[in-house]
N, CA, C and O atoms as a Maestro MAE file, in Angstrom:
{
 s_m_m2io_version
 :::
 2.0.0
}

f_m_ct {
 s_m_title
 :::
 protein
 m_atom[304] {
  # First column is atom index #
  i_m_mmod_type
  r_m_x_coord
  r_m_y_coord
  r_m_z_coord
  i_m_residue_number
  s_m_chain_name
  s_m_pdb_residue_name
  s_m_pdb_atom_name
  i_m_atomic_number
  :::
  1 25 73.632 -21.790 -73.834 1 A "MET " " N  " 7
  2 3 73.167 -22.751 -74.730 1 A "MET " " CA " 6
  3 2 74.396 -23.452 -75.303 1 A "MET " " C  " 6
  4 15 74.846 -23.139 -76.406 1 A "MET " " O  " 8
  5 25 74.896 -24.342 -74.591 2 A "GLY " " N  " 7
  6 3 76.040 -25.018 -74.986 2 A "GLY " " CA " 6
  7 2 75.794 -26.119 -75.920 2 A "GLY " " C  " 6
  8 15 74.749 -26.770 -75.905 2 A "GLY " " O  " 8
  9 25 76.806 -26.335 -76.772 3 A "SER " " N  " 7
  10 3 76.691 -27.451 -77.701 3 A "SER " " CA " 6
  11 2 78.070 -28.025 -77.940 3 A "SER " " C  " 6
  12 15 79.081 -27.389 -77.640 3 A "SER " " O  " 8
  13 25 78.105 -29.240 -78.486 4 A "LEU " " N  " 7
  14 3 79.373 -29.894 -78.774 4 A "LEU " " CA " 6
  15 2 79.713 -29.727 -80.242 4 A "LEU " " C  " 6
  16 15 78.839 -29.814 -81.104 4 A "LEU " " O  " 8
  17 25 80.972 -29.490 -80.520 5 A "SER " " N  " 7
  18 3 81.383 -29.376 -81.912 5 A "SER " " CA " 6
  19 2 81.398 -30.766 -82.550 5 A "SER " " C  " 6
  20 15 81.408 -31.780 -81.851 5 A "SER " " O  " 8
  21 25 81.400 -30.801 -83.878 6 A "ASP " " N  " 7
  22 3 81.443 -32.079 -84.600 6 A "ASP " " CA " 6
  23 2 82.679 -32.878 -84.228 6 A "ASP " " C  " 6
  24 15 82.618 -34.100 -84.099 6 A "ASP " " O  " 8
  25 25 83.793 -32.196 -84.057 7 A "VAL " " N  " 7
  26 3 85.041 -32.886 -83.701 7 A "VAL " " CA " 6
  27 2 84.901 -33.557 -82.340 7 A "VAL " " C  " 6
  28 15 85.296 -34.711 -82.169 7 A "VAL " " O  " 8
  29 25 84.342 -32.840 -81.380 8 A "ARG " " N  " 7
  30 3 84.174 -33.394 -80.039 8 A "ARG " " CA " 6
  31 2 83.222 -34.583 -80.059 8 A "ARG " " C  " 6
  32 15 83.459 -35.578 -79.374 8 A "ARG " " O  " 8
  33 25 82.153 -34.490 -80.837 9 A "VAL " " N  " 7
  34 3 81.205 -35.596 -80.946 9 A "VAL " " CA " 6
  35 2 81.893 -36.820 -81.543 9 A "VAL " " C  " 6
  36 15 81.667 -37.939 -81.083 9 A "VAL " " O  " 8
  37 25 82.724 -36.624 -82.553 10 A "GLN " " N  " 7
  38 3 83.447 -37.738 -83.162 10 A "GLN " " CA " 6
  39 2 84.413 -38.369 -82.168 10 A "GLN " " C  " 6
  40 15 84.542 -39.593 -82.122 10 A "GLN " " O  " 8
  41 25 85.093 -37.546 -81.371 11 A "LEU " " N  " 7
  42 3 86.003 -38.081 -80.359 11 A "LEU " " CA " 6
  43 2 85.253 -38.888 -79.309 11 A "LEU " " C  " 6
  44 15 85.722 -39.947 -78.890 11 A "LEU " " O  " 8
  45 25 84.093 -38.399 -78.879 12 A "LEU " " N  " 7
  46 3 83.294 -39.136 -77.909 12 A "LEU " " CA " 6
  47 2 82.819 -40.465 -78.487 12 A "LEU " " C  " 6
  48 15 82.801 -41.477 -77.786 12 A "LEU " " O  " 8
  49 25 82.434 -40.465 -79.764 13 A "ALA " " N  " 7
  50 3 81.988 -41.701 -80.411 13 A "ALA " " CA " 6
  51 2 83.125 -42.717 -80.452 13 A "ALA " " C  " 6
  52 15 82.904 -43.900 -80.196 13 A "ALA " " O  " 8
  53 25 84.335 -42.273 -80.768 14 A "LYS " " N  " 7
  54 3 85.494 -43.180 -80.795 14 A "LYS " " CA " 6
  55 2 85.779 -43.747 -79.410 14 A "LYS " " C  " 6
  56 15 86.095 -44.929 -79.274 14 A "LYS " " O  " 8
  57 25 85.669 -42.906 -78.379 15 A "GLU " " N  " 7
  58 3 85.889 -43.379 -77.015 15 A "GLU " " CA " 6
  59 2 84.842 -44.414 -76.620 15 A "GLU " " C  " 6
  60 15 85.163 -45.401 -75.958 15 A "GLU " " O  " 8
  61 25 83.598 -44.196 -77.020 16 A "LEU " " N  " 7
  62 3 82.540 -45.158 -76.713 16 A "LEU " " CA " 6
  63 2 82.776 -46.478 -77.427 16 A "LEU " " C  " 6
  64 15 82.569 -47.548 -76.854 16 A "LEU " " O  " 8
  65 25 83.215 -46.400 -78.691 17 A "GLU " " N  " 7
  66 3 83.504 -47.628 -79.443 17 A "GLU " " CA " 6
  67 2 84.644 -48.402 -78.793 17 A "GLU " " C  " 6
  68 15 84.640 -49.633 -78.787 17 A "GLU " " O  " 8
  69 25 85.613 -47.684 -78.249 18 A "ALA " " N  " 7
  70 3 86.757 -48.328 -77.621 18 A "ALA " " CA " 6
  71 2 86.432 -48.821 -76.211 18 A "ALA " " C  " 6
  72 15 87.265 -49.461 -75.568 18 A "ALA " " O  " 8
  73 25 85.238 -48.529 -75.737 19 A "GLY " " N  " 7
  74 3 84.834 -48.987 -74.410 19 A "GLY " " CA " 6
  75 2 85.362 -48.124 -73.285 19 A "GLY " " C  " 6
  76 15 85.327 -48.531 -72.123 19 A "GLY " " O  " 8
  77 25 85.849 -46.947 -73.609 20 A "GLN " " N  " 7
  78 3 86.374 -46.060 -72.583 20 A "GLN " " CA " 6
  79 2 85.225 -45.282 -71.943 20 A "GLN " " C  " 6
  80 15 84.207 -44.994 -72.573 20 A "GLN " " O  " 8
  81 25 85.424 -44.962 -70.692 21 A "ARG " " N  " 7
  82 3 84.431 -44.132 -70.001 21 A "ARG " " CA " 6
  83 2 84.606 -42.700 -70.458 21 A "ARG " " C  " 6
  84 15 85.730 -42.221 -70.612 21 A "ARG " " O  " 8
  85 25 83.517 -42.031 -70.669 22 A "THR " " N  " 7
  86 3 83.584 -40.632 -71.072 22 A "THR " " CA " 6
  87 2 82.877 -39.768 -70.041 22 A "THR " " C  " 6
  88 15 81.925 -40.197 -69.388 22 A "THR " " O  " 8
  89 25 83.356 -38.566 -69.914 23 A "ARG " " N  " 7
  90 3 82.726 -37.603 -69.033 23 A "ARG " " CA " 6
  91 2 82.456 -36.351 -69.857 23 A "ARG " " C  " 6
  92 15 83.386 -35.705 -70.340 23 A "ARG " " O  " 8
  93 25 81.199 -36.015 -70.014 24 A "ILE " " N  " 7
  94 3 80.838 -34.836 -70.786 24 A "ILE " " CA " 6
  95 2 80.947 -33.627 -69.881 24 A "ILE " " C  " 6
  96 15 80.412 -33.612 -68.773 24 A "ILE " " O  " 8
  97 25 81.638 -32.627 -70.360 25 A "TYR " " N  " 7
  98 3 81.850 -31.403 -69.609 25 A "TYR " " CA " 6
  99 2 80.559 -30.600 -69.535 25 A "TYR " " C  " 6
  100 15 79.941 -30.319 -70.561 25 A "TYR " " O  " 8
  101 25 80.155 -30.236 -68.343 26 A "ASP " " N  " 7
  102 3 78.971 -29.409 -68.135 26 A "ASP " " CA " 6
  103 2 79.422 -28.072 -67.563 26 A "ASP " " C  " 6
  104 15 79.754 -27.986 -66.381 26 A "ASP " " O  " 8
  105 25 79.437 -27.015 -68.397 27 A "PRO " " N  " 7
  106 3 79.949 -25.730 -67.922 27 A "PRO " " CA " 6
  107 2 79.083 -25.097 -66.833 27 A "PRO " " C  " 6
  108 15 79.551 -24.201 -66.129 27 A "PRO " " O  " 8
  109 25 77.840 -25.537 -66.679 28 A "LEU " " N  " 7
  110 3 76.959 -24.954 -65.666 28 A "LEU " " CA " 6
  111 2 77.053 -25.665 -64.323 28 A "LEU " " C  " 6
  112 15 76.483 -25.200 -63.337 28 A "LEU " " O  " 8
  113 25 77.760 -26.778 -64.274 29 A "ALA " " N  " 7
  114 3 77.797 -27.594 -63.058 29 A "ALA " " CA " 6
  115 2 78.419 -26.857 -61.871 29 A "ALA " " C  " 6
  116 15 78.037 -27.111 -60.729 29 A "ALA " " O  " 8
  117 25 79.358 -25.959 -62.115 30 A "ASN " " N  " 7
  118 3 80.063 -25.301 -61.013 30 A "ASN " " CA " 6
  119 2 79.543 -23.906 -60.705 30 A "ASN " " C  " 6
  120 15 80.156 -23.183 -59.920 30 A "ASN " " O  " 8
  121 25 78.432 -23.514 -61.304 31 A "LEU " " N  " 7
  122 3 77.879 -22.194 -61.021 31 A "LEU " " CA " 6
  123 2 77.121 -22.193 -59.706 31 A "LEU " " C  " 6
  124 15 76.500 -23.188 -59.331 31 A "LEU " " O  " 8
  125 25 77.178 -21.078 -59.017 32 A "SER " " N  " 7
  126 3 76.367 -20.920 -57.816 32 A "SER " " CA " 6
  127 2 74.911 -20.754 -58.238 32 A "SER " " C  " 6
  128 15 74.613 -20.625 -59.426 32 A "SER " " O  " 8
  129 25 74.030 -20.758 -57.284 33 A "ARG " " N  " 7
  130 3 72.611 -20.556 -57.588 33 A "ARG " " CA " 6
  131 2 72.400 -19.219 -58.302 33 A "ARG " " C  " 6
  132 15 71.647 -19.145 -59.274 33 A "ARG " " O  " 8
  133 25 73.068 -18.158 -57.817 34 A "TRP " " N  " 7
  134 3 72.932 -16.835 -58.434 34 A "TRP " " CA " 6
  135 2 73.568 -16.806 -59.814 34 A "TRP " " C  " 6
  136 15 73.049 -16.167 -60.729 34 A "TRP " " O  " 8
  137 25 74.685 -17.496 -59.961 35 A "GLY " " N  " 7
  138 3 75.329 -17.575 -61.268 35 A "GLY " " CA " 6
  139 2 74.455 -18.268 -62.295 35 A "GLY " " C  " 6
  140 15 74.393 -17.855 -63.453 35 A "GLY " " O  " 8
  141 25 73.780 -19.323 -61.868 36 A "LEU " " N  " 7
  142 3 72.877 -20.048 -62.761 36 A "LEU " " CA " 6
  143 2 71.685 -19.174 -63.159 36 A "LEU " " C  " 6
  144 15 71.273 -19.165 -64.319 36 A "LEU " " O  " 8
  145 25 71.140 -18.443 -62.191 37 A "MET " " N  " 7
  146 3 70.020 -17.553 -62.504 37 A "MET " " CA " 6
  147 2 70.442 -16.440 -63.454 37 A "MET " " C  " 6
  148 15 69.688 -16.085 -64.360 37 A "MET " " O  " 8
  149 25 71.630 -15.889 -63.261 38 A "LEU " " N  " 7
  150 3 72.146 -14.858 -64.162 38 A "LEU " " CA " 6
  151 2 72.353 -15.421 -65.565 38 A "LEU " " C  " 6
  152 15 72.047 -14.761 -66.559 38 A "LEU " " O  " 8
  153 25 72.871 -16.638 -65.638 39 A "HIS " " N  " 7
  154 3 73.068 -17.298 -66.933 39 A "HIS " " CA " 6
  155 2 71.722 -17.476 -67.648 39 A "HIS " " C  " 6
  156 15 71.603 -17.196 -68.841 39 A "HIS " " O  " 8
  157 25 70.721 -17.942 -66.914 40 A "ARG " " N  " 7
  158 3 69.389 -18.126 -67.513 40 A "ARG " " CA " 6
  159 2 68.824 -16.804 -68.006 40 A "ARG " " C  " 6
  160 15 68.268 -16.739 -69.103 40 A "ARG " " O  " 8
  161 25 68.960 -15.747 -67.209 41 A "TRP " " N  " 7
  162 3 68.425 -14.445 -67.586 41 A "TRP " " CA " 6
  163 2 69.080 -13.955 -68.875 41 A "TRP " " C  " 6
  164 15 68.395 -13.496 -69.789 41 A "TRP " " O  " 8
  165 25 70.417 -14.055 -68.944 42 A "ARG " " N  " 7
  166 3 71.138 -13.578 -70.133 42 A "ARG " " CA " 6
  167 2 70.808 -14.397 -71.378 42 A "ARG " " C  " 6
  168 15 70.575 -13.835 -72.448 42 A "ARG " " O  " 8
  169 25 70.786 -15.721 -71.243 43 A "THR " " N  " 7
  170 3 70.549 -16.550 -72.425 43 A "THR " " CA " 6
  171 2 69.106 -16.452 -72.897 43 A "THR " " C  " 6
  172 15 68.853 -16.504 -74.101 43 A "THR " " O  " 8
  173 25 68.161 -16.313 -71.986 44 A "ARG " " N  " 7
  174 3 66.764 -16.161 -72.391 44 A "ARG " " CA " 6
  175 2 66.536 -14.805 -73.055 44 A "ARG " " C  " 6
  176 15 65.763 -14.697 -74.008 44 A "ARG " " O  " 8
  177 25 67.204 -13.781 -72.553 45 A "LYS " " N  " 7
  178 3 67.115 -12.458 -73.181 45 A "LYS " " CA " 6
  179 2 67.697 -12.520 -74.596 45 A "LYS " " C  " 6
  180 15 67.120 -11.972 -75.536 45 A "LYS " " O  " 8
  181 25 68.842 -13.191 -74.740 46 A "ALA " " N  " 7
  182 3 69.474 -13.321 -76.058 46 A "ALA " " CA " 6
  183 2 68.597 -14.120 -77.013 46 A "ALA " " C  " 6
  184 15 68.539 -13.817 -78.205 46 A "ALA " " O  " 8
  185 25 67.924 -15.122 -76.504 47 A "LEU " " N  " 7
  186 3 67.039 -15.949 -77.327 47 A "LEU " " CA " 6
  187 2 65.915 -15.118 -77.934 47 A "LEU " " C  " 6
  188 15 65.529 -15.333 -79.083 47 A "LEU " " O  " 8
  189 25 65.390 -14.173 -77.163 48 A "LEU " " N  " 7
  190 3 64.314 -13.328 -77.656 48 A "LEU " " CA " 6
  191 2 64.784 -12.335 -78.720 48 A "LEU " " C  " 6
  192 15 63.967 -11.784 -79.459 48 A "LEU " " O  " 8
  193 25 66.088 -12.105 -78.800 49 A "GLU " " N  " 7
  194 3 66.638 -11.155 -79.765 49 A "GLU " " CA " 6
  195 2 67.041 -11.800 -81.095 49 A "GLU " " C  " 6
  196 15 67.452 -11.097 -82.018 49 A "GLU " " O  " 8
  197 25 66.928 -13.124 -81.203 50 A "LEU " " N  " 7
  198 3 67.310 -13.803 -82.435 50 A "LEU " " CA " 6
  199 2 66.267 -13.574 -83.527 50 A "LEU " " C  " 6
  200 15 65.069 -13.497 -83.253 50 A "LEU " " O  " 8
  201 25 66.746 -13.466 -84.772 51 A "ASP " " N  " 7
  202 3 65.809 -13.318 -85.886 51 A "ASP " " CA " 6
  203 2 65.418 -14.700 -86.417 51 A "ASP " " C  " 6
  204 15 65.916 -15.716 -85.933 51 A "ASP " " O  " 8
  205 25 64.536 -14.736 -87.403 52 A "ALA " " N  " 7
  206 3 63.996 -15.992 -87.928 52 A "ALA " " CA " 6
  207 2 65.089 -16.902 -88.479 52 A "ALA " " C  " 6
  208 15 65.038 -18.116 -88.280 52 A "ALA " " O  " 8
  209 25 66.072 -16.337 -89.163 53 A "ARG " " N  " 7
  210 3 67.155 -17.147 -89.735 53 A "ARG " " CA " 6
  211 2 67.987 -17.790 -88.628 53 A "ARG " " C  " 6
  212 15 68.338 -18.967 -88.714 53 A "ARG " " O  " 8
  213 25 68.298 -17.026 -87.599 54 A "GLN " " N  " 7
  214 3 69.088 -17.555 -86.490 54 A "GLN " " CA " 6
  215 2 68.323 -18.640 -85.728 54 A "GLN " " C  " 6
  216 15 68.906 -19.641 -85.310 54 A "GLN " " O  " 8
  217 25 67.032 -18.438 -85.555 55 A "LEU " " N  " 7
  218 3 66.218 -19.465 -84.888 55 A "LEU " " CA " 6
  219 2 66.179 -20.739 -85.712 55 A "LEU " " C  " 6
  220 15 66.238 -21.839 -85.163 55 A "LEU " " O  " 8
  221 25 66.081 -20.597 -87.031 56 A "ARG " " N  " 7
  222 3 66.097 -21.768 -87.917 56 A "ARG " " CA " 6
  223 2 67.431 -22.514 -87.781 56 A "ARG " " C  " 6
  224 15 67.464 -23.744 -87.783 56 A "ARG " " O  " 8
  225 25 68.524 -21.759 -87.665 57 A "ASP " " N  " 7
  226 3 69.850 -22.378 -87.524 57 A "ASP " " CA " 6
  227 2 69.953 -23.249 -86.275 57 A "ASP " " C  " 6
  228 15 70.620 -24.284 -86.299 57 A "ASP " " O  " 8
  229 25 69.309 -22.847 -85.200 58 A "ILE " " N  " 7
  230 3 69.385 -23.637 -83.973 58 A "ILE " " CA " 6
  231 2 68.208 -24.595 -83.814 58 A "ILE " " C  " 6
  232 15 68.108 -25.304 -82.813 58 A "ILE " " O  " 8
  233 25 67.322 -24.612 -84.803 59 A "GLY " " N  " 7
  234 3 66.240 -25.591 -84.817 59 A "GLY " " CA " 6
  235 2 65.061 -25.263 -83.929 59 A "GLY " " C  " 6
  236 15 64.386 -26.165 -83.432 59 A "GLY " " O  " 8
  237 25 64.801 -23.967 -83.722 60 A "LEU " " N  " 7
  238 3 63.663 -23.564 -82.903 60 A "LEU " " CA " 6
  239 2 62.693 -22.738 -83.726 60 A "LEU " " C  " 6
  240 15 63.086 -22.004 -84.632 60 A "LEU " " O  " 8
  241 25 61.427 -22.872 -83.395 61 A "SER " " N  " 7
  242 3 60.427 -22.006 -84.001 61 A "SER " " CA " 6
  243 2 60.346 -20.732 -83.159 61 A "SER " " C  " 6
  244 15 60.873 -20.668 -82.048 61 A "SER " " O  " 8
  245 25 59.675 -19.722 -83.713 62 A "TRP " " N  " 7
  246 3 59.511 -18.471 -82.985 62 A "TRP " " CA " 6
  247 2 58.711 -18.716 -81.704 62 A "TRP " " C  " 6
  248 15 59.003 -18.126 -80.664 62 A "TRP " " O  " 8
  249 25 57.712 -19.578 -81.780 63 A "GLU " " N  " 7
  250 3 56.881 -19.877 -80.612 63 A "GLU " " CA " 6
  251 2 57.690 -20.547 -79.502 63 A "GLU " " C  " 6
  252 15 57.540 -20.211 -78.327 63 A "GLU " " O  " 8
  253 25 58.554 -21.503 -79.886 64 A "GLN " " N  " 7
  254 3 59.385 -22.182 -78.896 64 A "GLN " " CA " 6
  255 2 60.358 -21.202 -78.233 64 A "GLN " " C  " 6
  256 15 60.557 -21.237 -77.019 64 A "GLN " " O  " 8
  257 25 60.957 -20.333 -79.044 65 A "ALA " " N  " 7
  258 3 61.907 -19.350 -78.513 65 A "ALA " " CA " 6
  259 2 61.199 -18.384 -77.574 65 A "ALA " " C  " 6
  260 15 61.734 -18.032 -76.522 65 A "ALA " " O  " 8
  261 25 60.009 -17.958 -77.945 66 A "ARG " " N  " 7
  262 3 59.253 -17.032 -77.109 66 A "ARG " " CA " 6
  263 2 58.849 -17.691 -75.796 66 A "ARG " " C  " 6
  264 15 58.923 -17.070 -74.736 66 A "ARG " " O  " 8
  265 25 58.422 -18.948 -75.868 67 A "GLU " " N  " 7
  266 3 58.022 -19.673 -74.654 67 A "GLU " " CA " 6
  267 2 59.200 -19.788 -73.683 67 A "GLU " " C  " 6
  268 15 59.048 -19.532 -72.489 67 A "GLU " " O  " 8
  269 25 60.358 -20.168 -74.188 68 A "GLU " " N  " 7
  270 3 61.542 -20.307 -73.333 68 A "GLU " " CA " 6
  271 2 62.047 -18.941 -72.881 68 A "GLU " " C  " 6
  272 15 62.417 -18.764 -71.720 68 A "GLU " " O  " 8
  273 25 62.062 -17.983 -73.791 69 A "GLY " " N  " 7
  274 3 62.590 -16.660 -73.477 69 A "GLY " " CA " 6
  275 2 61.763 -15.884 -72.482 69 A "GLY " " C  " 6
  276 15 62.289 -15.008 -71.796 69 A "GLY " " O  " 8
  277 25 60.488 -16.182 -72.385 70 A "CYS " " N  " 7
  278 3 59.602 -15.468 -71.465 70 A "CYS " " CA " 6
  279 2 59.526 -16.110 -70.076 70 A "CYS " " C  " 6
  280 15 58.877 -15.571 -69.179 70 A "CYS " " O  " 8
  281 25 60.177 -17.243 -69.898 71 A "LYS " " N  " 7
  282 3 60.191 -17.869 -68.570 71 A "LYS " " CA " 6
  283 2 60.974 -16.979 -67.606 71 A "LYS " " C  " 6
  284 15 61.961 -16.360 -68.003 71 A "LYS " " O  " 8
  285 25 60.547 -16.909 -66.353 72 A "PRO " " N  " 7
  286 3 61.337 -16.176 -65.365 72 A "PRO " " CA " 6
  287 2 62.674 -16.878 -65.124 72 A "PRO " " C  " 6
  288 15 62.772 -18.098 -65.255 72 A "PRO " " O  " 8
  289 25 63.689 -16.111 -64.777 73 A "PHE " " N  " 7
  290 3 65.028 -16.676 -64.632 73 A "PHE " " CA " 6
  291 2 65.151 -17.688 -63.508 73 A "PHE " " C  " 6
  292 15 66.091 -18.483 -63.500 73 A "PHE " " O  " 8
  293 25 64.226 -17.676 -62.560 74 A "TRP " " N  " 7
  294 3 64.323 -18.616 -61.446 74 A "TRP " " CA " 6
  295 2 63.719 -19.980 -61.765 74 A "TRP " " C  " 6
  296 15 63.853 -20.914 -60.975 74 A "TRP " " O  " 8
  297 25 63.057 -20.105 -62.914 75 A "ARG " " N  " 7
  298 3 62.497 -21.399 -63.325 75 A "ARG " " CA " 6
  299 2 63.428 -22.122 -64.270 75 A "ARG " " C  " 6
  300 15 64.101 -21.508 -65.098 75 A "ARG " " O  " 8
  301 25 63.459 -23.452 -64.134 76 A "GLU " " N  " 7
  302 3 64.241 -24.265 -65.072 76 A "GLU " " CA " 6
  303 2 63.558 -24.364 -66.390 76 A "GLU " " C  " 6
  304 15 64.071 -25.011 -67.303 76 A "GLU " " O  " 8
  :::
 }
 m_bond[303] {
  # First column is bond index #
  i_m_from
  i_m_to
  i_m_order
  :::
  1 1 2 1
  2 2 3 1
  3 3 4 2
  4 3 5 1
  5 5 6 1
  6 6 7 1
  7 7 8 2
  8 7 9 1
  9 9 10 1
  10 10 11 1
  11 11 12 2
  12 11 13 1
  13 13 14 1
  14 14 15 1
  15 15 16 2
  16 15 17 1
  17 17 18 1
  18 18 19 1
  19 19 20 2
  20 19 21 1
  21 21 22 1
  22 22 23 1
  23 23 24 2
  24 23 25 1
  25 25 26 1
  26 26 27 1
  27 27 28 2
  28 27 29 1
  29 29 30 1
  30 30 31 1
  31 31 32 2
  32 31 33 1
  33 33 34 1
  34 34 35 1
  35 35 36 2
  36 35 37 1
  37 37 38 1
  38 38 39 1
  39 39 40 2
  40 39 41 1
  41 41 42 1
  42 42 43 1
  43 43 44 2
  44 43 45 1
  45 45 46 1
  46 46 47 1
  47 47 48 2
  48 47 49 1
  49 49 50 1
  50 50 51 1
  51 51 52 2
  52 51 53 1
  53 53 54 1
  54 54 55 1
  55 55 56 2
  56 55 57 1
  57 57 58 1
  58 58 59 1
  59 59 60 2
  60 59 61 1
  61 61 62 1
  62 62 63 1
  63 63 64 2
  64 63 65 1
  65 65 66 1
  66 66 67 1
  67 67 68 2
  68 67 69 1
  69 69 70 1
  70 70 71 1
  71 71 72 2
  72 71 73 1
  73 73 74 1
  74 74 75 1
  75 75 76 2
  76 75 77 1
  77 77 78 1
  78 78 79 1
  79 79 80 2
  80 79 81 1
  81 81 82 1
  82 82 83 1
  83 83 84 2
  84 83 85 1
  85 85 86 1
  86 86 87 1
  87 87 88 2
  88 87 89 1
  89 89 90 1
  90 90 91 1
  91 91 92 2
  92 91 93 1
  93 93 94 1
  94 94 95 1
  95 95 96 2
  96 95 97 1
  97 97 98 1
  98 98 99 1
  99 99 100 2
  100 99 101 1
  101 101 102 1
  102 102 103 1
  103 103 104 2
  104 103 105 1
  105 105 106 1
  106 106 107 1
  107 107 108 2
  108 107 109 1
  109 109 110 1
  110 110 111 1
  111 111 112 2
  112 111 113 1
  113 113 114 1
  114 114 115 1
  115 115 116 2
  116 115 117 1
  117 117 118 1
  118 118 119 1
  119 119 120 2
  120 119 121 1
  121 121 122 1
  122 122 123 1
  123 123 124 2
  124 123 125 1
  125 125 126 1
  126 126 127 1
  127 127 128 2
  128 127 129 1
  129 129 130 1
  130 130 131 1
  131 131 132 2
  132 131 133 1
  133 133 134 1
  134 134 135 1
  135 135 136 2
  136 135 137 1
  137 137 138 1
  138 138 139 1
  139 139 140 2
  140 139 141 1
  141 141 142 1
  142 142 143 1
  143 143 144 2
  144 143 145 1
  145 145 146 1
  146 146 147 1
  147 147 148 2
  148 147 149 1
  149 149 150 1
  150 150 151 1
  151 151 152 2
  152 151 153 1
  153 153 154 1
  154 154 155 1
  155 155 156 2
  156 155 157 1
  157 157 158 1
  158 158 159 1
  159 159 160 2
  160 159 161 1
  161 161 162 1
  162 162 163 1
  163 163 164 2
  164 163 165 1
  165 165 166 1
  166 166 167 1
  167 167 168 2
  168 167 169 1
  169 169 170 1
  170 170 171 1
  171 171 172 2
  172 171 173 1
  173 173 174 1
  174 174 175 1
  175 175 176 2
  176 175 177 1
  177 177 178 1
  178 178 179 1
  179 179 180 2
  180 179 181 1
  181 181 182 1
  182 182 183 1
  183 183 184 2
  184 183 185 1
  185 185 186 1
  186 186 187 1
  187 187 188 2
  188 187 189 1
  189 189 190 1
  190 190 191 1
  191 191 192 2
  192 191 193 1
  193 193 194 1
  194 194 195 1
  195 195 196 2
  196 195 197 1
  197 197 198 1
  198 198 199 1
  199 199 200 2
  200 199 201 1
  201 201 202 1
  202 202 203 1
  203 203 204 2
  204 203 205 1
  205 205 206 1
  206 206 207 1
  207 207 208 2
  208 207 209 1
  209 209 210 1
  210 210 211 1
  211 211 212 2
  212 211 213 1
  213 213 214 1
  214 214 215 1
  215 215 216 2
  216 215 217 1
  217 217 218 1
  218 218 219 1
  219 219 220 2
  220 219 221 1
  221 221 222 1
  222 222 223 1
  223 223 224 2
  224 223 225 1
  225 225 226 1
  226 226 227 1
  227 227 228 2
  228 227 229 1
  229 229 230 1
  230 230 231 1
  231 231 232 2
  232 231 233 1
  233 233 234 1
  234 234 235 1
  235 235 236 2
  236 235 237 1
  237 237 238 1
  238 238 239 1
  239 239 240 2
  240 239 241 1
  241 241 242 1
  242 242 243 1
  243 243 244 2
  244 243 245 1
  245 245 246 1
  246 246 247 1
  247 247 248 2
  248 247 249 1
  249 249 250 1
  250 250 251 1
  251 251 252 2
  252 251 253 1
  253 253 254 1
  254 254 255 1
  255 255 256 2
  256 255 257 1
  257 257 258 1
  258 258 259 1
  259 259 260 2
  260 259 261 1
  261 261 262 1
  262 262 263 1
  263 263 264 2
  264 263 265 1
  265 265 266 1
  266 266 267 1
  267 267 268 2
  268 267 269 1
  269 269 270 1
  270 270 271 1
  271 271 272 2
  272 271 273 1
  273 273 274 1
  274 274 275 1
  275 275 276 2
  276 275 277 1
  277 277 278 1
  278 278 279 1
  279 279 280 2
  280 279 281 1
  281 281 282 1
  282 282 283 1
  283 283 284 2
  284 283 285 1
  285 285 286 1
  286 286 287 1
  287 287 288 2
  288 287 289 1
  289 289 290 1
  290 290 291 1
  291 291 292 2
  292 291 293 1
  293 293 294 1
  294 294 295 1
  295 295 296 2
  296 295 297 1
  297 297 298 1
  298 298 299 1
  299 299 300 2
  300 299 301 1
  301 301 302 1
  302 302 303 1
  303 303 304 2
  :::
 }
}
């Protein structure tokens, strides 16, 4: 569950204002099929272990977390 820091977002905004091309780094782009499935399995398992406060911090309801966390690892 990757996210951009505030500093990185500000830098990207400045580059866009200056008309520069930006490339957003995607850490999952270079994973193999098995690596991607393992990543999904781990992150979905971790999502199910979050408490109400942690879910609120990331902007998800318990229902949304459960729906995503219960998906099989081979599904997007």
